[in-house]
C-alpha positions as CSV (number, residue, x, y, z in Angstrom):
1,M,-27.8,44.0,-7.7
2,V,-24.8,42.2,-9.8
3,R,-21.8,44.4,-10.5
4,F,-19.5,43.5,-13.3
5,D,-16.1,44.8,-12.8
6,L,-13.8,44.6,-16.0
7,Q,-10.5,44.6,-14.1
8,S,-11.6,41.5,-11.8
9,A,-12.9,40.0,-14.9
10,I,-9.6,40.4,-16.7
11,V,-7.9,38.9,-13.6
12,M,-10.1,36.0,-13.3
13,G,-9.3,35.2,-16.8
14,M,-5.8,35.3,-16.6
15,A,-5.8,32.9,-13.6
16,I,-7.9,30.5,-15.7
17,V,-5.4,30.6,-18.2
18,S,-2.6,30.4,-16.3
19,S,-4.1,27.4,-14.5
20,L,-5.0,25.7,-17.9
21,S,-1.4,26.2,-18.9
22,V,0.2,24.4,-16.0
23,A,-2.4,21.6,-16.2
24,W,-1.4,21.2,-19.9
25,V,2.2,21.4,-19.3
26,L,1.8,18.7,-16.5
27,S,-0.4,16.5,-18.7
28,H,2.3,16.5,-21.6
29,Q,5.5,15.5,-19.3
30,T,7.6,12.6,-20.2
31,P,8.1,10.0,-17.7
32,R,11.5,11.3,-17.0
33,E,10.5,15.0,-16.6
34,A,7.6,13.8,-14.0
35,E,10.1,11.7,-12.0
36,A,12.5,14.8,-12.1
37,A,9.5,17.1,-10.8
38,T,8.9,14.7,-8.0
39,P,10.5,15.9,-4.7
40,S,13.3,13.5,-3.1
41,A,15.1,13.9,0.0
42,A,17.8,15.9,-1.5
43,N,15.3,18.8,-2.4
44,A,13.2,18.3,0.7
45,P,11.0,21.4,1.5
46,A,12.1,23.6,4.2
47,V,10.4,23.6,7.4
48,V,10.6,26.4,10.2
49,V,10.6,24.4,13.6
50,P,8.7,26.9,16.0
51,V,9.5,27.7,19.3
52,A,6.8,25.7,21.8
53,G,3.2,27.1,20.9
54,Q,4.2,29.3,18.1
55,P,3.2,28.7,14.3
56,A,5.4,26.3,12.3
57,Q,5.9,26.8,8.5
58,I,6.5,24.6,5.4
59,A,7.8,26.0,2.4
60,K,6.0,25.1,-1.0
61,S,8.1,22.5,-2.9
62,A,9.1,22.9,-6.6
63,D,6.3,20.7,-7.8
64,G,3.7,23.1,-6.1
65,H,2.7,20.7,-3.2
66,F,3.5,21.2,0.6
67,W,5.8,18.1,1.5
68,A,6.6,17.8,5.1
69,E,8.3,15.2,7.8
70,A,6.0,14.3,10.1
71,N,7.1,12.6,13.3
72,I,4.5,9.7,13.6
73,D,4.7,7.8,17.0
74,G,8.7,8.6,17.0
75,H,9.3,7.5,13.4
76,A,9.8,10.2,10.5
77,I,7.5,9.8,7.7
78,R,7.3,11.8,4.8
79,V,3.8,13.0,4.1
80,L,1.7,15.2,1.3
81,V,-0.3,17.8,3.1
82,D,-3.8,17.2,1.6
83,T,-6.6,19.0,2.8
84,G,-8.9,16.9,0.7
85,A,-8.0,13.6,2.4
86,S,-10.4,12.8,5.5
87,V,-7.7,11.6,7.5
88,V,-4.0,10.7,7.6
89,A,-3.7,8.1,5.0
90,L,-0.6,5.8,5.2
91,T,0.8,3.6,2.7
92,R,1.7,0.2,3.6
93,E,5.3,0.8,3.3
94,D,5.1,3.8,5.8
95,A,3.0,1.7,8.3
96,L,5.5,-1.1,8.3
97,R,8.2,1.5,9.3
98,L,5.9,2.5,12.2
99,G,6.1,-1.4,13.1
100,L,2.4,-1.8,12.2
101,R,2.1,-5.5,11.1
102,L,-1.5,-5.6,9.5
103,T,-2.9,-8.8,7.8
104,P,-5.2,-9.2,4.9
105,A,-8.3,-9.2,7.5
106,D,-7.5,-6.0,8.8
107,F,-8.3,-4.3,5.6
108,T,-12.3,-4.0,5.9
109,R,-12.8,-0.6,4.4
110,T,-13.1,0.5,1.0
111,V,-11.8,4.3,-0.1
112,E,-11.7,6.1,-3.2
113,T,-8.1,7.3,-3.9
114,A,-6.7,9.0,-7.0
115,S,-6.2,5.4,-8.6
116,G,-9.7,4.3,-7.8
117,P,-11.2,2.1,-5.0
118,A,-9.1,0.5,-2.3
119,K,-9.3,-1.4,0.7
120,A,-8.0,0.2,4.0
121,A,-7.6,-0.8,7.7
122,S,-8.5,1.8,10.4
123,I,-6.0,2.8,13.0
124,Q,-5.5,5.3,15.7
125,L,-1.8,6.7,15.7
126,G,-0.3,7.7,19.0
127,H,0.8,11.2,18.0
128,V,1.7,13.2,14.6
129,A,3.7,16.0,14.6
130,V,4.9,18.3,12.0
131,A,7.6,21.1,12.6
132,G,6.7,20.8,16.6
133,A,2.7,21.0,15.8
134,R,1.7,17.9,17.6
135,V,-1.6,16.2,17.8
136,D,-2.3,13.1,19.9
137,R,-4.8,10.0,19.2
138,V,-5.0,10.7,15.6
139,E,-7.6,8.5,13.4
140,A,-5.4,7.3,10.2
141,L,-6.1,4.7,7.6
142,V,-3.3,2.6,6.1
143,V,-4.4,2.0,2.2
144,E,-3.4,-1.6,1.2
145,K,-2.6,-0.7,-2.3
146,G,-2.4,2.2,-4.8
147,L,-1.3,5.0,-2.8
148,P,1.5,6.5,-4.1
149,H,2.5,8.6,-0.9
150,S,1.4,9.2,2.5
151,L,-1.0,11.9,3.1
152,L,-1.5,14.2,6.1
153,G,-4.9,14.8,5.8
154,M,-7.8,16.7,8.1
155,S,-7.9,14.1,11.2
156,Y,-4.6,15.7,11.9
157,L,-4.9,19.3,10.0
158,G,-8.6,19.5,11.6
159,R,-7.3,19.5,14.8
160,L,-4.6,22.2,14.8
161,S,-5.9,25.8,16.1
162,A,-5.7,26.7,12.3
163,F,-3.7,26.3,9.4
164,E,-3.2,28.7,6.3
165,A,-2.0,28.4,3.0
166,R,-0.5,31.0,1.2
167,P,1.2,31.1,-2.2
168,T,4.5,29.8,-1.1
169,V,4.0,28.5,2.6
170,L,1.9,26.9,4.8
171,T,1.6,27.8,8.3
172,L,0.3,25.4,11.1
173,R,-0.8,26.6,14.4
174,P,-0.7,24.1,17.2
Protein backbone atom coordinates (compact mmCIF):
# COMPACT_ATOMS: atom_id res chain seq x y z
CA MET A 1 0.00 0.00 0.00
CA VAL A 2 1.37 3.41 -0.95
CA ARG A 3 1.04 6.11 1.66
CA PHE A 4 1.11 9.78 0.66
CA ASP A 5 2.63 12.05 3.27
CA LEU A 6 2.15 15.74 2.47
CA GLN A 7 5.02 16.86 4.70
CA SER A 8 7.46 14.46 2.98
CA ALA A 9 6.26 15.62 -0.44
CA ILE A 10 6.85 19.25 0.53
CA VAL A 11 10.34 18.51 1.84
CA MET A 12 11.15 16.54 -1.34
CA GLY A 13 9.84 19.39 -3.49
CA MET A 14 11.98 21.91 -1.62
CA ALA A 15 15.05 19.70 -2.03
CA ILE A 16 14.46 19.43 -5.78
CA VAL A 17 13.96 23.20 -6.15
CA SER A 18 17.13 23.82 -4.12
CA SER A 19 19.15 21.39 -6.26
CA LEU A 20 17.88 22.93 -9.48
CA SER A 21 18.71 26.42 -8.17
CA VAL A 22 22.29 25.41 -7.40
CA ALA A 23 22.64 23.77 -10.82
CA TRP A 24 21.33 26.91 -12.52
CA VAL A 25 23.71 29.18 -10.58
CA LEU A 26 26.69 26.96 -11.37
CA SER A 27 25.81 26.82 -15.07
CA HIS A 28 25.59 30.61 -15.26
CA GLN A 29 28.89 31.44 -13.55
CA THR A 30 31.40 33.52 -15.45
CA PRO A 31 34.84 31.91 -15.91
CA ARG A 32 36.22 34.31 -13.27
CA GLU A 33 33.52 33.28 -10.74
CA ALA A 34 34.12 29.59 -11.47
CA GLU A 35 37.87 30.08 -10.93
CA ALA A 36 37.21 31.87 -7.63
CA ALA A 37 35.02 28.95 -6.49
CA THR A 38 37.76 26.41 -7.26
CA PRO A 39 39.65 25.40 -4.11
CA SER A 40 43.27 26.47 -3.88
CA ALA A 41 46.07 25.70 -1.49
CA ALA A 42 45.17 28.86 0.42
CA ASN A 43 41.66 27.61 1.20
CA ALA A 44 42.41 23.91 1.41
CA PRO A 45 39.85 21.87 3.35
CA ALA A 46 40.36 21.11 6.98
CA VAL A 47 41.41 17.56 7.74
CA VAL A 48 41.26 16.13 11.24
CA VAL A 49 44.10 13.64 11.70
CA PRO A 50 43.02 10.77 13.91
CA VAL A 51 44.81 8.87 16.61
CA ALA A 52 45.90 5.51 15.16
CA GLY A 53 42.85 3.44 14.23
CA GLN A 54 40.40 6.28 14.88
CA PRO A 55 38.16 7.83 12.19
CA ALA A 56 39.53 10.71 10.09
CA GLN A 57 37.36 13.62 9.00
CA ILE A 58 37.52 15.85 5.94
CA ALA A 59 35.51 19.07 5.93
CA LYS A 60 33.44 19.94 2.86
CA SER A 61 35.02 22.73 0.78
CA ALA A 62 33.23 25.92 -0.20
CA ASP A 63 32.63 24.42 -3.66
CA GLY A 64 30.59 21.59 -2.10
CA HIS A 65 33.19 18.87 -2.73
CA PHE A 66 35.42 16.90 -0.41
CA TRP A 67 39.07 17.66 -1.24
CA ALA A 68 41.89 15.89 0.57
CA GLU A 69 45.64 15.84 0.61
CA ALA A 70 46.56 12.22 0.10
CA ASN A 71 49.94 10.77 0.93
CA ILE A 72 50.62 8.56 -2.07
CA ASP A 73 53.86 6.62 -1.85
CA GLY A 74 55.36 9.37 0.32
CA HIS A 75 54.22 12.32 -1.82
CA ALA A 76 51.44 14.81 -1.05
CA ILE A 77 48.85 14.80 -3.84
CA ARG A 78 45.66 16.87 -3.74
CA VAL A 79 42.66 14.71 -4.68
CA LEU A 80 38.92 15.05 -5.08
CA VAL A 81 37.04 12.33 -3.18
CA ASP A 82 34.89 10.67 -5.85
CA THR A 83 32.70 7.67 -4.97
CA GLY A 84 31.70 7.50 -8.65
CA ALA A 85 35.27 6.70 -9.71
CA SER A 86 35.97 2.97 -9.70
CA VAL A 87 39.65 3.48 -8.97
CA VAL A 88 42.09 6.13 -7.85
CA ALA A 89 42.72 8.18 -10.99
CA LEU A 90 45.81 10.34 -11.31
CA THR A 91 46.55 13.16 -13.70
CA ARG A 92 49.68 12.78 -15.81
CA GLU A 93 51.21 15.67 -13.83
CA ASP A 94 50.58 14.00 -10.46
CA ALA A 95 52.02 10.72 -11.80
CA LEU A 96 55.19 12.62 -12.72
CA ARG A 97 55.34 14.04 -9.16
CA LEU A 98 55.25 10.44 -7.93
CA GLY A 99 58.21 9.63 -10.17
CA LEU A 100 56.20 7.53 -12.64
CA ARG A 101 57.74 7.77 -16.10
CA LEU A 102 55.08 6.41 -18.42
CA THR A 103 55.49 6.10 -22.17
CA PRO A 104 52.71 6.37 -24.77
CA ALA A 105 52.78 2.56 -25.01
CA ASP A 106 51.69 2.33 -21.33
CA PHE A 107 48.32 3.96 -22.07
CA THR A 108 46.49 0.84 -23.22
CA ARG A 109 43.08 1.31 -21.55
CA THR A 110 40.25 3.57 -22.62
CA VAL A 111 38.22 5.15 -19.84
CA GLU A 112 35.22 7.47 -19.74
CA THR A 113 35.86 10.81 -18.06
CA ALA A 114 33.61 13.82 -17.67
CA SER A 115 35.44 15.20 -20.72
CA GLY A 116 34.79 12.05 -22.77
CA PRO A 117 36.92 8.99 -23.57
CA ALA A 118 40.60 9.09 -22.62
CA LYS A 119 43.58 6.75 -22.66
CA ALA A 120 44.83 5.47 -19.30
CA ALA A 121 47.66 3.38 -17.89
CA SER A 122 47.02 0.81 -15.15
CA ILE A 123 49.36 1.02 -12.16
CA GLN A 124 49.53 -0.16 -8.57
CA LEU A 125 50.38 2.33 -5.84
CA GLY A 126 52.40 1.18 -2.85
CA HIS A 127 50.11 2.99 -0.42
CA VAL A 128 47.52 5.76 -0.19
CA ALA A 129 46.82 7.49 3.12
CA VAL A 130 44.35 10.28 3.87
CA ALA A 131 44.44 11.80 7.35
CA GLY A 132 45.98 8.63 8.72
CA ALA A 133 43.60 6.18 6.99
CA ARG A 134 46.15 4.11 5.03
CA VAL A 135 45.55 1.41 2.42
CA ASP A 136 48.42 -0.56 0.86
CA ARG A 137 48.68 -1.82 -2.75
CA VAL A 138 45.99 0.36 -4.32
CA GLU A 139 44.91 -0.15 -7.92
CA ALA A 140 45.01 3.10 -9.89
CA LEU A 141 44.96 4.61 -13.36
CA VAL A 142 46.99 7.43 -14.81
CA VAL A 143 44.81 9.32 -17.29
CA GLU A 144 46.84 10.62 -20.21
CA LYS A 145 44.77 13.76 -20.97
CA GLY A 146 41.51 15.40 -19.93
CA LEU A 147 41.47 14.76 -16.19
CA PRO A 148 41.50 18.18 -14.46
CA HIS A 149 42.52 16.80 -11.03
CA SER A 150 43.33 13.47 -9.44
CA LEU A 151 40.46 11.46 -7.97
CA LEU A 152 40.30 9.37 -4.81
CA GLY A 153 38.09 6.55 -6.03
CA MET A 154 36.68 3.28 -4.79
CA SER A 155 39.91 1.24 -5.10
CA TYR A 156 40.90 3.20 -1.95
CA LEU A 157 37.55 4.07 -0.37
CA GLY A 158 36.13 0.56 -0.77
CA ARG A 159 39.00 -0.91 1.23
CA LEU A 160 38.35 1.23 4.31
CA SER A 161 36.22 -0.38 6.99
CA ALA A 162 33.69 2.40 6.30
CA PHE A 163 33.27 5.92 5.00
CA GLU A 164 30.34 8.23 5.61
CA ALA A 165 29.39 11.52 3.96
CA ARG A 166 27.36 14.00 5.98
CA PRO A 167 26.33 17.49 4.91
CA THR A 168 29.57 19.13 6.09
CA VAL A 169 32.06 16.33 6.75
CA LEU A 170 33.33 13.07 5.27
CA THR A 171 34.42 10.46 7.80
CA LEU A 172 36.96 7.78 6.85
CA ARG A 173 37.24 4.74 9.08
CA PRO A 174 40.51 2.80 8.64
